[in-house]
Steps between C-alpha positions, in 0.01 A plus 500: 500500500254218453683390182829477687343296781355263243839467331669427832232243590550325165876491544465370854266221382742396228790492744298292746412255226865479401432606144768766505864455579683803631654566156165479325341721762774758458457503122124533533525784752761684292280469193194626686686791657661598170160502331352715779791744477455532123128564542566771759773659284263510202228662710743769614589589138872467570748553218826326424830652606590563135174690440558703814852597392379608154227716653746647750739605221213650302384705798855623567530613137166679517603674823821624335308622196248676722777669698658627174163628383446677830839671476425618145162632608656691791765651270226627268315659792820674615572623148146640466525668841825671403339645185244693706 
């Protein structure tokens, strides 16, 4: 919180001194916010959409394979039970 207050104070001082025009201020704020968002995203270990889609397809395939395996296993149990 203290960092944000300091940032706002610095921006306010620059505006009061007339060192920033509104366009320059907008560019500076956008750059700062973009950098903060990237830092937060990196800390959260987020993945790209493409990576997510690849992992999703892989999980779906594994679920299908597991379901097939489960069916085979159940058929074997039924077959063994019928023998006795």
